[in-house]
Every structure is written in structure tokens, then in C-alpha cells.
C-alpha angles and dihedrals in degrees: 000000000000121000091247092051091047091050090048091052091049093050091049091053092047093049093045090054093049096247111176133224098010111197124183118200125191105222101175092112094045103048142005092216097083139356102224141018124206119198122193137170121235123201096223143352090268091051091049092051091049091052092049092047092052092048089052088062088070086073091087090061096048137068090211135093118257118210124191124192129183099023091129093067098026096204094104118013124179119203111193114199092170097242094040128036119198122203113200106192137172112237096258092054093044091052093045098049097032095197092179091066093044094053099040099055 
């Protein structure tokens, strides 16, 4: 699956699950670890877990490993799809860590 198709599938899942404030950052110039970062806001820990679980279902379409961190708490979950990393954060964590500012400087 191409990177654009993967990103499109991810965005569809995020929008279907009512994720808020979806931001896509191109990180190719900042790191060699991944090409893009997607940051979204979840409304609760349960909502964050549901988003991560649905993103995990993409695994069947990929020949890559998927790693998920933080699903136990649900307040900040990272889904690593190798080329794209998704941060699912509750509002207070997103405001506190302000990843958009860190990665766009």
C-alpha cells in the first residue's frame, strides 16, 4: 500500500470515529525514523482506545509491523505504522506537550 493510500485510510478511520483537530505533519526533514506524524484529539480514554483499536485493523492490509503504546491508560496513545506515527491524545495532554510546535520549528 502506498504512503498516500495508507494516510487516506488512516484519515477515514479517524474521521469516522469523530477524532478532533486532525493535524498531519511532514517529518521527512526532521527525522529518518518516519515520514509523517498525525496528531488527533480523543474525547476520553475509551475513545482513544477505540481509535487505536480501529487503526490496528489496518495491519491486515500492510506488510509492516504495527506498534501501539499507551493503550492501557488511553490518555496518550502512540500508533507506530513505521512510515506514519499517530498520536491520539486527550485535550489536556495535547495542550501540555504541544507536539505541533515541537515538530514545526
